[in-house]
C-alpha positions in Angstrom: -23.7 133.6 62.2 -23.1 135.3 58.8 -21.2 132.2 57.6 -24.2 130.0 58.4 -26.6 132.3 56.6 -24.3 132.5 53.6 -24.0 128.7 53.4 -27.8 128.3 53.6 -28.4 131.0 50.9 -25.9 129.4 48.6 -27.6 126.1 49.1 -30.9 127.7 48.2 -29.6 129.4 45.1 -30.5 127.9 41.7 -28.0 125.5 40.3 -25.7 126.8 37.5 -27.3 126.3 34.1 -26.4 123.0 32.6 -25.0 122.7 29.1 -27.7 122.7 26.5 -30.9 124.7 25.9 -33.2 125.6 28.8 -36.5 123.8 29.6 -39.9 125.3 30.2 -42.4 123.1 32.1 -46.2 123.3 32.1 -48.8 121.2 33.8 -52.3 121.4 32.3 -55.7 119.9 33.0 -58.1 120.0 30.0 -61.7 120.0 31.2 -65.1 121.5 30.5 -65.9 124.8 32.1 -69.1 126.8 32.1 -69.3 130.0 30.1 -71.8 132.1 28.2 -69.8 134.2 25.8 -72.9 135.1 23.7 -75.3 135.1 26.6 -76.2 131.4 26.2 -74.9 129.1 28.9 -72.8 126.3 27.5 -69.8 124.0 28.2 -66.5 125.1 26.7 -63.1 123.5 26.8 -60.7 125.2 29.3 -57.2 124.5 30.4 -56.5 124.8 34.1 -60.0 126.4 34.2 -59.0 129.1 31.7 -60.8 129.9 28.4 -58.8 130.7 26.3 -56.0 128.6 27.8 -52.7 129.7 29.3 -49.9 131.0 27.1 -46.7 129.2 26.2 -44.0 131.9 26.3 -40.6 130.6 25.4 -37.4 131.5 23.5 -35.9 130.1 20.4 -34.4 126.6 20.9 -35.9 126.1 24.4 -37.3 122.7 25.2 -41.0 122.6 26.1 -42.5 120.0 28.4 -46.3 120.0 28.7 -48.0 117.5 30.9 -51.7 117.2 29.7 -54.3 115.6 31.9 -57.5 114.8 29.9 -60.5 115.5 32.1 -62.9 115.5 29.2 -65.3 112.7 28.5 -63.7 111.7 25.2 -60.2 111.3 23.7 -58.0 114.4 23.2 -55.0 115.6 21.3 -53.4 119.1 21.3 -51.5 120.3 18.2 -49.0 123.2 18.1 -50.1 125.2 15.1 -46.9 126.4 13.2 -44.4 124.8 15.6 -42.3 122.7 13.2 -41.4 119.8 15.6 -38.0 119.3 14.0 -36.7 115.8 15.0 -39.8 115.5 17.2 -42.5 114.6 14.6 -44.1 112.3 17.1 -45.1 115.3 19.3 -47.2 116.9 16.5 -50.5 116.0 18.1 -52.7 115.0 15.2 -54.4 111.6 14.7 -51.9 110.6 12.0 -49.0 110.8 14.5 -50.4 110.2 17.9 -53.0 108.0 19.6 -55.4 110.3 21.3 -55.1 110.7 25.1 -58.1 108.7 26.5 -60.4 110.4 28.9 -58.9 110.2 32.4 -55.4 109.7 31.2 -52.5 112.1 30.9 -49.7 112.4 28.5 -46.6 114.6 28.4 -45.5 116.4 25.2 -41.8 117.1 25.0 -40.4 119.1 22.0 -38.0 121.8 21.1 -38.9 125.1 19.4 -36.0 124.7 17.2 -34.8 127.6 15.0 -38.1 129.5 15.2 -39.4 132.8 16.4 -42.8 134.4 16.2 -46.5 134.0 16.9 -48.4 130.7 17.0 -51.2 129.0 18.9 -52.1 125.5 20.1 -55.5 123.9 19.9 -57.2 120.5 20.3 -57.0 118.7 16.9 -59.5 115.9 17.8 -62.8 116.2 15.9 -64.3 119.7 16.3 -62.9 120.3 19.8 -61.6 123.7 18.7 -65.2 124.8 18.2 -65.5 124.5 22.0 -62.2 126.2 22.9 -59.1 124.6 24.2 -56.8 127.0 22.4 -54.1 129.3 23.6 -51.1 131.4 22.4 -47.5 130.4 21.7 -44.9 133.1 21.7 -41.4 132.2 20.7 -39.0 135.1 21.5 -35.7 135.9 19.8 -32.5 135.0 21.6 -30.8 138.0 23.0 -28.1 137.8 20.3 -30.6 138.0 17.5 -32.1 141.5 17.0 -35.8 142.1 16.2 -36.2 144.3 13.1 -38.2 147.0 15.0 -38.1 148.9 18.3 -38.8 146.7 21.3 -42.5 147.2 22.0 -43.8 148.6 25.4 -46.2 145.7 25.8 -47.3 142.4 24.2 -51.0 141.6 23.7 -52.5 138.4 22.3 -56.0 138.4 20.8 -57.9 135.3 19.7 -60.7 136.1 17.2 -63.1 133.5 15.8 -66.6 132.7 14.9 -68.7 130.8 17.5 -71.7 128.6 17.8 -74.0 128.3 20.7 -74.4 124.7 19.9 -71.7 122.5 21.5 -69.0 120.6 19.5 -70.9 117.3 19.9 -74.1 118.8 18.4 -72.1 120.2 15.5 -70.5 116.8 14.9 -74.0 115.2 14.9 -75.2 117.7 12.3 -72.3 116.9 10.0 -72.6 113.2 10.6 -76.3 113.5 9.6 -75.5 115.2 6.3 -76.3 118.8 7.4 -73.9 121.7 6.9 -73.3 123.8 10.0 -74.9 127.0 8.7 -74.1 130.5 9.9 -72.4 130.8 13.3 -74.1 132.7 16.2 -71.4 135.4 16.7 -67.7 136.3 16.8 -65.6 136.2 20.0 -62.5 138.1 21.0 -60.5 136.3 23.7 -63.4 134.1 24.4 -65.8 136.9 25.1 -68.8 138.4 23.3 -69.2 141.8 21.8 -69.3 145.2 23.6 -72.7 146.7 23.4 -71.9 149.2 20.7 -75.5 149.1 19.4 -78.4 148.3 21.8 -80.5 146.9 19.0 -77.8 144.4 17.9 -76.1 143.4 21.2 -78.2 142.4 24.2 -77.3 143.7 27.7 -75.1 141.7 30.0 -72.6 140.4 27.5 -69.1 140.3 29.0 -66.6 141.8 26.6 -62.8 142.1 26.4 -61.1 145.4 27.5 -57.5 146.0 26.5 -55.8 148.5 28.8 -53.0 150.6 27.3 -50.9 153.7 28.1 -51.0 156.8 25.9 -47.9 157.2 23.6 -46.7 153.7 24.0 -46.4 151.0 21.2 -47.8 147.5 21.7 -47.3 144.3 19.7 -50.7 142.8 19.0 -50.5 139.0 18.1 -53.9 138.2 16.5 -55.0 134.6 15.8 -58.1 133.5 14.0 -59.1 130.4 16.0 -62.6 130.1 14.7 -64.5 127.3 12.9 -64.7 128.5 9.3 -65.2 132.3 8.9 -62.7 134.7 7.5 -62.6 137.9 9.7 -61.5 141.4 9.1 -59.6 142.9 12.0 -59.3 146.6 12.7 -58.9 149.2 15.6 -60.8 152.4 15.5 -58.5 155.4 14.5 -55.3 153.3 14.8 -52.9 152.0 12.2 -51.8 148.3 12.1 -48.1 148.1 11.3 -47.7 144.5 10.1 -44.3 143.1 11.3 -44.7 139.3 11.4 -46.8 136.4 10.4 -46.5 132.8 11.7 -42.7 132.9 12.3 -41.6 135.2 9.5 -40.8 138.9 9.8 -42.6 140.8 7.0 -41.9 144.0 5.1 -43.3 146.6 7.4 -46.4 148.4 6.1 -49.5 150.0 7.6 -53.0 148.7 7.2 -56.2 150.2 8.4 -57.7 146.7 8.4 -56.6 143.2 7.5 -58.4 140.0 6.5 -57.3 137.2 8.8 -58.5 133.7 7.6 -59.1 130.7 9.7 -56.0 129.4 11.4 -53.8 132.4 10.5 -51.7 134.5 12.9 -50.4 138.0 12.5 -48.3 140.5 14.6 -48.9 144.2 14.4 -47.3 147.2 16.1 -49.9 149.6 17.2 -49.0 153.0 18.7 -51.4 154.7 21.1 -51.2 158.0 19.3 -54.8 159.2 19.7 -56.2 161.6 22.2 -58.0 159.9 25.1 -61.3 161.7 24.9 -62.9 158.2 24.5 -62.1 154.6 24.4 -61.7 152.9 21.0 -63.4 150.0 19.3 -61.4 146.8 18.4 -63.4 144.9 15.7 -63.3 141.5 14.1 -66.2 141.1 11.6 -67.1 138.3 9.2 -66.1 138.5 5.6 -67.9 136.9 2.6 -71.2 136.3 4.4 -74.7 137.4 3.7 -75.0 141.2 4.4 -78.1 140.4 6.5 -76.1 138.6 9.1 -72.8 140.4 9.2 -73.9 142.6 12.1 -74.5 139.5 14.1 -71.1 138.2 13.2 -69.2 141.2 14.5 -66.9 140.9 17.5 -66.1 144.1 19.4 -63.6 144.7 22.2 -62.6 148.0 23.8 -59.2 149.6 23.7 -59.0 151.6 26.9 -56.4 154.4 27.4 -55.4 154.8 31.1 -56.5 158.5 30.8 -59.6 157.9 28.8 -62.4 160.4 29.4 -65.3 158.2 28.4 -66.7 155.2 26.5 -66.1 154.5 22.8 -68.4 156.4 20.5 -69.5 156.7 17.0 -69.9 154.0 14.4 -67.6 151.0 14.2 -64.5 151.5 11.9 -65.4 150.7 8.3 -64.8 147.2 6.9 -63.8 146.8 3.3 -66.4 148.3 1.0 -67.9 145.2 -0.5 -68.7 142.2 1.8 -68.3 139.8 -1.2 -65.2 141.5 -2.7 -62.5 138.8 -2.7 -60.5 141.1 -5.0 -59.7 143.4 -2.1 -58.6 140.5 0.0 -56.5 138.8 -2.7 -54.7 142.0 -3.4 -54.1 142.6 0.3 -52.7 139.0 0.6 -50.3 139.7 -2.3 -49.0 142.8 -0.6 -47.6 140.8 2.4 -44.0 140.2 1.7 -41.0 138.6 3.4 -38.5 141.0 5.1 -35.5 139.6 3.4 -33.0 141.7 5.3 -34.3 140.8 8.8 -32.7 138.0 10.8 -35.0 135.2 11.8 -34.2 132.7 14.4 -30.6 132.7 13.2 -28.3 135.6 12.6 -28.4 135.3 8.8 -31.0 137.3 7.0 -34.3 135.6 6.0 -33.6 136.3 2.4 -30.3 134.3 2.4 -32.4 131.2 1.6 -32.9 131.8 -2.1 -36.0 129.6 -2.6 -36.5 130.9 -6.1 -33.2 129.3 -7.3 -34.1 125.8 -6.2 -35.2 123.2 -8.7 -38.7 121.8 -8.1 -38.7 118.0 -7.8 -42.4 117.2 -7.2 -45.6 119.0 -8.2 -49.0 118.4 -6.6 -52.2 120.1 -7.8 -54.8 119.6 -5.0 -58.3 120.3 -6.1 -61.2 120.7 -3.7 -64.9 120.6 -4.4 -68.0 121.4 -2.3 -69.0 118.7 0.2 -70.7 115.7 -1.5 -72.3 112.4 -0.6 -69.9 109.4 -0.8 -71.2 106.0 0.2 -74.2 107.6 1.8 -72.2 110.1 3.9 -71.4 113.8 3.5 -67.7 114.1 2.8 -65.1 116.6 1.5 -62.3 115.7 -0.8 -58.9 116.5 -2.3 -58.3 115.1 -5.7 -61.5 113.1 -5.3 -60.2 111.4 -2.1 -61.8 111.9 1.3 -59.3 111.0 4.0 -60.3 108.7 6.8 -58.1 108.4 9.9 -57.1 104.7 10.6 -57.4 103.3 14.1 -53.6 102.9 14.1 -51.7 106.2 13.6 -49.6 106.4 10.4 -46.4 106.9 12.4 -47.0 103.9 14.5 -47.9 101.8 11.5 -44.7 102.9 9.8 -42.4 102.2 12.8 -43.9 98.8 13.5 -44.5 97.7 9.8 -48.2 97.3 10.3 -49.6 96.3 6.9 -52.7 97.7 5.2 -53.0 100.9 7.3 -52.3 103.4 4.5 -51.2 103.7 0.9 -48.5 105.8 -0.6 -50.5 106.5 -3.7 -52.1 109.9 -3.4 -52.5 111.3 -6.9 -50.5 114.4 -7.8 -53.4 115.8 -9.8 -57.2 115.5 -10.0 -58.2 112.1 -11.5 -61.7 113.1 -12.8 -63.2 110.0 -11.3 -65.9 109.1 -8.8 -64.9 110.3 -5.3 -64.0 107.8 -2.6 -63.0 107.5 1.0 -59.5 106.2 1.6 -56.3 106.5 3.7 -54.0 107.5 0.8 -51.0 109.7 1.6 -48.3 111.6 -0.4 -44.9 110.1 -0.7 -42.6 113.0 -0.4 -38.9 113.1 -1.3 -36.5 114.0 1.6 -34.8 117.3 0.8 -36.9 117.5 -2.3 -38.5 120.9 -3.3 -42.3 120.4 -3.6 -44.7 122.7 -5.4 -48.2 122.5 -4.2 -51.1 124.2 -5.9 -54.4 124.5 -4.1 -57.3 124.8 -6.6 -60.5 125.8 -4.8 -63.5 124.7 -6.8 -65.8 125.1 -3.8 -67.8 128.1 -2.9 -66.1 129.3 0.3 -62.7 130.6 1.3 -60.5 127.8 2.5 -57.3 127.9 4.7 -54.7 125.3 4.3 -52.0 124.4 6.9 -49.0 122.2 6.7 -47.5 120.8 9.9 -43.7 120.5 10.2 -42.8 123.4 7.8 -43.0 127.0 6.8 -43.7 127.2 3.0 -43.2 130.1 0.6 -46.4 131.7 -0.8 -45.5 132.3 -4.5 -48.7 132.8 -6.4 -52.4 133.5 -6.0 -55.0 134.2 -8.7 -58.5 133.6 -10.0 -59.5 130.8 -12.4 -57.8 127.5 -13.1 -54.1 127.1 -12.5 -52.1 126.2 -15.6 -48.4 125.6 -16.4 -48.3 129.2 -17.6 -49.3 130.4 -14.2 -45.8 129.9 -13.0 -44.9 133.1 -15.0 -46.7 135.1 -12.3 -44.8 133.6 -9.3 -43.0 135.7 -6.8 -39.6 134.0 -6.5 -37.9 136.6 -4.4 -39.8 137.8 -1.3 -42.9 135.6 -1.0 -43.6 135.3 2.7 -42.8 132.0 4.5 -45.7 130.9 6.7 -47.7 127.7 7.6 -51.3 128.7 6.8 -52.6 130.2 3.5 -56.0 131.1 2.2 -57.4 130.0 -1.1 -60.4 131.9 -2.5 -63.3 130.3 -4.2 -62.8 129.9 -7.9 -59.1 130.7 -7.5 -55.8 129.0 -6.8 -52.8 129.5 -4.5 -49.3 128.1 -5.1 -46.7 127.4 -2.4 -43.1 125.9 -2.4 -41.8 123.8 0.4 -38.4 122.3 1.1 -38.9 118.9 2.6 -36.0 118.8 5.0 -37.9 117.7 8.1 -38.4 113.9 8.3 -41.8 112.7 9.5 -45.4 112.2 8.5 -46.9 115.6 8.3 -50.5 116.7 8.2 -51.7 118.9 5.3 -55.2 120.0 6.2 -57.9 122.6 5.6 -58.2 124.6 8.8 -61.9 125.1 8.3 -63.2 122.7 11.0 -66.3 121.5 9.1 -64.6 120.4 5.9 -61.6 119.1 7.8 -63.9 116.9 9.8 -65.5 115.7 6.6 -62.1 114.5 5.2 -60.4 117.4 3.5 -56.8 116.5 4.5 -53.9 114.4 3.5 -50.5 113.5 5.0 -47.0 113.8 3.4 -44.5 111.1 4.2 -40.9 112.4 4.4 -38.3 109.7 5.2 -34.6 110.4 5.7 -32.9 107.4 4.0 -29.7 108.0 6.0 -31.4 108.0 9.4 -33.9 105.3 10.1 -33.8 105.6 13.9 -37.1 105.6 15.7 -38.4 108.8 17.3 -40.9 106.9 19.4 -40.9 108.4 22.9 -40.8 106.3 26.0 -44.3 107.4 27.1 -46.0 106.4 23.7 -49.7 105.6 23.8 -50.6 102.5 21.7 -53.9 102.0 20.0 -55.5 100.3 17.0 -53.5 97.2 15.8 -50.9 97.9 18.5 -53.1 98.2 21.5 -51.6 95.1 23.0 -48.3 96.9 23.5 -49.8 99.4 25.9 -48.3 99.1 29.3 -50.7 99.6 32.2 -49.0 102.7 33.6 -47.0 104.0 30.6 -49.5 106.8 29.9 -48.7 108.4 33.3 -45.1 109.0 32.5 -44.3 109.4 36.2 -44.6 113.2 35.8 -45.1 115.1 39.1 -47.9 117.6 39.3 -45.3 120.1 40.4 -42.8 120.9 37.7 -39.1 121.0 38.5 -39.4 124.8 38.6 -42.1 124.5 41.1 -40.1 121.9 43.1 -37.1 124.2 43.1 -39.3 127.0 44.4 -40.5 124.8 47.2 -36.9 123.8 48.1 -35.9 127.4 48.1 -38.8 128.3 50.4 -37.9 125.5 52.9 -34.2 126.5 53.0 -35.0 130.1 53.4 -37.3 129.3 56.3 -34.6 127.1 57.8 -32.1 129.9 57.6 -34.5 132.4 59.1 -35.3 130.2 62.1 -31.6 129.2 62.6 -30.7 132.9 62.8 -33.7 133.6 65.1 -32.8 130.8 67.5 -29.2 132.1 67.7 
């Protein structure tokens, strides 16, 4: 009898780990769900019925498999903000690399979180979908052999903050298509929920808010992502310090902030110690920056930090924001204070500072100038160097792999041309393993956030006025933080350096959804001349000039609704039941 039981239990045990890195499997259905975060009923985009969507929680070098079923009524792509997609550029999930997943189809993303750690998020990259939701967190943990540069926290908390419109994403698109700017949002959400009623005259009753449960004396890691449309937000927690430790995959020099400006598309990690008495709960606040003072109260998201031994509700005024709502000087100085922790190990054992970016010779320089949205050929558009990008029907990667002529031009200018603006599909021709300097010159009137797929870049300079050659004398060439999204203030510039060692065609975009939709983006083509092998996956979707290559069932990828993990659990359950009944019958 014991022998039979032993054999059955051995059969039910998980197989020994195979050589290579582990796999994590996810099965998602993207669909509309009903919600009313600000008290107005509307359709939002959920994943498996959740808004925000489920988390991806993996470890450095794991392989990630995400099967996505598109139950929306229009094409969909998900992009993995900050995940570098090394050797998997096809999985990037933007219109320059992928054909969108048609409504009613499914597609499986397969990629490796290669040599990365930190806090990231995913979201739908198809036009303005993020304004309706569809986002979720990505946590990439250190391997056990790589220490984190701080004490292991007692808990891990992810917060999504962002401005929100009661109008749906389709209505927002129609407004932009009709030449009308979006105007002020209707509120600010925290984890998809509206504000706590901290003031009865400002917040109507019945709004569901986020409550964060904590234990006194413990330290938590807060991963905060600005997933909004276009508004910079100031984040703070009443009576608690925010110890900044990481941003977008880089460990930072550890310093305390009472509040931090988080711009659209940016992610930060803070350690927060529950060191206050529990006479009351505490406010967690995300409020709009650089907006009219008359509407800032409307654009304030409030959640509740609840100690397990709390004696009552939060009280008193909200914690103070920066003194001047329009003071970009405070924000720019705060941004300059964020430095790379050059002694901490990143995803590899060697210290982050062992990559001496300041000693590398720059090979290419691009000065990218933006202007306020303007009318081009009768349509409202946004530009970089007087070019408003228009996505072709055939993605750039497919056009390159199949030599489809006339889809794009490798002629994007490396400086403003002082000519009439135009709509075009012009991209940057990068040099593989070149070191590119990019200067973002913001001649518009709002704060802009820029993101580069495929890379982390070094933030080396930021100042007011027009960038000149002499501006390089102010660069930080030692401990400028490496990240993937950086803000550029109106009437100012920001300079970054990036080592182009990741082959692919990579999206460089403004994260502000309205100006991104209007054409403020470009792609950088990086070709490894020694490796021309195709990275096209077996389940590729074809569209545009290559639509005829689409196989009838290729979009289904033969992926079971139950992941191998779930299948193993089912097998284990059956074998366990078999063992039980065998013993019982004996």
